C-alpha positions as CSV (number, residue, x, y, z in Angstrom):
1,M,14.6,145.0,-175.4
2,T,13.3,144.2,-172.0
3,S,9.7,145.4,-171.4
4,P,9.1,147.9,-168.7
5,T,7.6,146.8,-165.4
6,F,4.9,149.5,-165.4
7,S,2.9,151.3,-168.0
8,I,1.4,154.5,-166.5
9,I,-1.6,155.6,-168.6
10,T,-2.9,159.1,-168.5
11,P,-5.8,160.3,-170.6
12,T,-5.9,164.1,-171.2
13,Y,-8.1,166.7,-172.8
14,N,-7.4,170.4,-172.4
15,A,-5.6,169.5,-169.1
16,E,-2.8,172.2,-169.1
17,K,-3.8,173.7,-165.8
18,A,-3.6,170.4,-163.8
19,L,-1.2,168.3,-165.8
20,D,2.1,169.6,-164.4
21,R,1.7,168.1,-161.0
22,T,0.9,164.7,-162.6
23,L,4.0,164.8,-164.8
24,R,6.3,166.0,-161.9
25,S,5.2,163.1,-159.8
26,V,5.9,160.6,-162.6
27,A,9.3,162.2,-163.3
28,S,10.2,162.0,-159.7
29,Q,9.9,158.2,-159.4
30,T,13.0,156.5,-158.1
31,Y,12.2,153.3,-159.8
32,R,12.7,153.9,-163.6
33,K,11.6,150.8,-165.4
34,F,8.3,152.3,-166.6
35,E,6.8,154.0,-169.6
36,H,4.3,156.8,-169.4
37,I,1.6,156.7,-172.1
38,V,-0.4,159.9,-172.5
39,V,-3.5,159.6,-174.7
40,D,-4.7,163.0,-175.6
41,G,-8.1,163.7,-177.1
42,A,-7.0,166.4,-179.5
43,S,-6.6,169.2,-176.9
44,T,-7.0,172.8,-178.1
45,D,-5.0,174.3,-175.2
46,N,-1.3,173.9,-174.3
47,T,-1.6,170.3,-173.1
48,I,0.8,169.0,-175.8
49,K,3.3,171.8,-175.2
50,C,3.3,170.9,-171.5
51,L,3.8,167.2,-172.3
52,E,6.7,167.9,-174.7
53,S,8.5,169.9,-172.0
54,Y,8.9,166.7,-170.0
55,R,10.7,164.7,-172.6
56,K,14.0,164.8,-170.8
57,Q,12.6,164.2,-167.3
58,I,10.5,161.2,-168.5
59,P,12.6,159.5,-171.2
60,N,10.0,156.8,-172.0
61,L,7.2,159.3,-172.5
62,K,4.8,158.3,-175.3
63,I,2.4,161.0,-176.5
64,S,-0.5,160.6,-178.9
65,S,-3.2,163.1,-179.8
66,A,-6.3,162.4,-181.8
67,P,-10.1,162.8,-181.4
68,D,-11.6,160.0,-179.2
69,K,-14.9,158.9,-177.7
70,G,-14.2,160.0,-174.2
71,I,-12.0,159.0,-171.3
72,Y,-12.6,155.3,-171.5
73,D,-11.8,155.2,-175.2
74,A,-8.6,156.9,-174.3
75,M,-7.8,154.4,-171.6
76,N,-8.5,151.5,-174.0
77,K,-6.0,153.1,-176.5
78,G,-3.5,153.2,-173.7
79,I,-4.0,149.6,-172.8
80,R,-3.5,148.6,-176.5
81,S,-0.3,150.5,-176.8
82,S,1.2,149.5,-173.5
83,N,4.2,147.2,-173.1
84,G,4.5,147.1,-169.3
85,Q,3.8,144.0,-167.3
86,F,1.5,146.0,-165.0
87,L,-0.8,149.0,-165.7
88,I,-1.5,152.1,-163.6
89,F,-4.1,154.7,-164.6
90,L,-3.2,158.2,-163.4
91,N,-5.6,160.9,-164.5
92,A,-4.3,164.3,-165.6
93,D,-5.4,166.0,-162.3
94,D,-4.0,163.4,-159.9
95,K,-0.5,162.3,-159.0
96,F,1.6,159.7,-157.2
97,A,1.6,160.1,-153.4
98,N,5.4,160.3,-153.3
99,S,8.5,159.5,-155.3
100,E,8.9,155.9,-154.1
101,V,5.5,154.5,-155.1
102,L,6.7,152.5,-158.1
103,E,9.6,151.2,-156.0
104,E,7.2,150.0,-153.3
105,L,5.0,148.3,-155.9
106,E,8.0,146.6,-157.5
107,R,9.1,145.3,-154.1
108,V,5.7,143.6,-153.7
109,L,5.9,142.1,-157.2
110,S,9.4,140.8,-156.7
111,T,8.5,138.9,-153.5
112,N,4.9,137.9,-154.7
113,P,5.4,136.9,-158.4
114,N,1.8,135.4,-158.7
115,I,0.0,138.6,-157.8
116,D,-2.4,140.0,-160.4
117,L,-3.6,143.2,-158.7
118,I,-2.1,145.5,-156.0
119,Y,-4.3,148.1,-154.4
120,G,-3.5,150.7,-151.8
121,N,-4.5,153.8,-149.9
122,T,-5.5,157.2,-151.5
123,N,-4.9,160.7,-150.2
124,V,-7.9,162.9,-150.8
125,F,-7.6,166.7,-151.4
126,D,-10.1,169.3,-152.1
127,K,-10.2,171.3,-155.4
128,I,-7.7,173.9,-154.1
129,G,-5.3,171.3,-152.8
130,D,-6.0,171.2,-149.1
131,F,-5.7,167.7,-147.6
132,I,-9.0,166.1,-146.4
133,K,-8.2,162.5,-145.4
134,T,-6.5,159.2,-146.4
135,L,-8.9,156.6,-147.7
136,K,-8.1,152.9,-147.1
137,P,-9.6,150.5,-149.5
138,L,-12.0,147.7,-148.8
139,P,-11.4,144.1,-149.9
140,F,-11.8,143.8,-153.6
141,N,-14.9,141.6,-153.9
142,K,-18.3,141.7,-155.5
143,R,-20.1,142.4,-152.2
144,N,-18.1,145.6,-151.6
145,L,-18.4,146.7,-155.3
146,A,-22.2,146.4,-155.0
147,R,-22.4,148.2,-151.7
148,H,-19.7,150.8,-152.1
149,G,-19.0,151.1,-155.8
150,T,-15.7,152.7,-156.8
151,R,-15.2,153.7,-153.1
152,T,-14.1,150.1,-152.6
153,V,-10.7,151.3,-154.0
154,C,-9.7,154.4,-155.8
155,H,-9.1,153.8,-159.5
156,Q,-5.7,155.7,-159.3
157,S,-4.5,153.4,-156.5
158,I,-4.7,150.2,-158.5
159,C,-1.9,148.4,-160.2
160,I,-3.1,145.5,-162.4
161,A,-1.4,142.9,-164.6
162,R,-1.7,143.9,-168.2
163,D,-2.7,140.4,-169.3
164,L,-5.7,140.6,-166.9
165,A,-6.9,144.1,-167.7
166,P,-10.1,144.1,-169.7
167,N,-11.1,147.0,-171.9
168,Y,-13.4,149.7,-170.5
169,S,-17.0,149.7,-171.7
170,L,-17.9,152.7,-173.8
171,D,-21.5,152.5,-172.6
172,Y,-20.8,154.8,-169.7
173,R,-19.5,158.3,-169.5
174,L,-18.5,158.4,-165.8
175,K,-18.9,155.0,-164.2
176,G,-17.0,152.9,-166.7
177,E,-14.4,152.1,-164.0
178,L,-17.1,150.5,-161.8
179,N,-18.1,148.2,-164.7
180,W,-14.4,147.5,-165.2
181,Y,-14.0,146.5,-161.6
182,Y,-16.7,144.0,-162.0
183,D,-15.1,142.6,-165.1
184,I,-11.8,142.2,-163.2
185,Q,-13.5,140.6,-160.2
186,K,-15.1,138.0,-162.4
187,Q,-11.6,136.7,-163.3
188,R,-10.9,136.1,-159.6
189,P,-7.6,138.0,-159.5
190,R,-4.9,137.2,-156.9
191,T,-4.8,140.5,-155.0
192,F,-2.5,142.2,-152.5
193,Y,-3.3,145.1,-150.3
194,L,-0.3,147.5,-149.9
195,N,-0.8,149.7,-146.8
196,I,0.8,152.9,-148.2
197,A,-0.7,155.8,-150.1
198,I,-0.3,155.2,-153.8
199,A,-2.1,158.2,-155.3
200,D,-3.2,161.7,-154.4
201,F,-6.8,162.3,-155.6
202,Y,-8.3,165.7,-156.1
203,L,-12.0,166.4,-155.8
204,G,-13.8,168.5,-158.4
205,G,-13.4,166.2,-161.4
206,L,-16.0,165.1,-163.9
207,G,-17.8,162.8,-161.3
208,S,-18.3,165.8,-159.0
209,Q,-19.3,168.2,-161.8
210,H,-21.9,165.7,-163.1
211,F,-23.0,164.1,-159.8
212,W,-26.5,163.0,-160.8
213,T,-25.3,161.5,-164.1
214,N,-22.6,159.7,-162.1
215,L,-25.2,158.4,-159.6
216,K,-27.5,157.3,-162.4
217,E,-24.7,155.4,-164.1
218,K,-23.7,153.7,-160.8
219,W,-27.3,152.5,-160.5
220,A,-27.2,151.2,-164.1
221,V,-23.9,149.3,-163.6
222,N,-25.1,147.7,-160.4
223,Q,-28.4,146.7,-162.0
224,K,-26.5,145.1,-164.9
225,Q,-24.1,143.2,-162.6
226,N,-26.4,142.4,-159.6
227,G,-30.0,142.8,-160.5
228,T,-32.7,145.0,-159.1
229,L,-33.0,143.4,-155.7
230,T,-29.4,144.2,-154.8
231,L,-30.0,147.8,-155.8
232,W,-32.9,148.2,-153.4
233,L,-31.0,146.4,-150.6
234,N,-28.1,148.9,-151.1
235,G,-30.4,152.0,-151.2
236,P,-28.9,153.5,-148.0
237,Q,-25.5,153.7,-149.7
238,Y,-27.0,155.9,-152.4
239,L,-28.4,158.2,-149.8
240,R,-24.9,158.4,-148.2
241,D,-23.5,159.3,-151.6
242,I,-26.0,162.2,-151.9
243,A,-25.2,163.3,-148.4
244,F,-21.4,163.3,-149.1
245,Y,-21.9,165.3,-152.2
246,Y,-23.9,168.1,-150.5
247,R,-21.5,168.2,-147.5
248,A,-18.6,168.6,-149.9
249,K,-20.5,171.3,-151.8
250,L,-21.2,173.2,-148.6
251,K,-17.6,173.1,-147.6
252,R,-16.6,174.1,-151.1
253,Q,-14.4,171.1,-151.5
254,I,-15.7,170.4,-155.0
């Protein structure tokens, strides 16, 4: 049996309120050579019932549910069970920007067979679903990771070759993807910037709910990867993060 081009990995835990928009966006994709792997952390709400209702719309939907050690443990389980050539991580409260995202990604891969990683734009919405702006990524390199962290590119707007994708560290609760970015960058991937919106990202997730823990972990990851001097040189970026957080709070966007 031919392996799918894409494995879409979605970690969930008690996600019934937000999961439907994610599943609808996956089901609507015009390119169909994909599998959707949902790794649930033993939800106690109607998450599994919601997932099961999409069996017909998403024929290659794979659901597992068991206690885990958090979102990065769930993502690692998804990587291990994936069969796709490329991986996309789509959280339970986010969705694809439109129904042709996978088709656009496949078009890039078919004309650039040596690409390891594609990244694109991200539409940002507030917690009630009002559009804020479209974020364009920065070049995927160590300098930008040190200065801008995960704002270099949104996690949901990355498509990475499965053979290149490392496991996520379980040392972090909120900033495991930044450490993951550094682990990818060390492998010097061949990247391609696709100038379209790949994902719709909604503010108000765990990173916003636990802002200070998030900032502390960002500091810890950068110290591990770059040393203390780099941290102090990039101090103004941390101040901008704090300013962004309080502006969003005042506007009730998170």
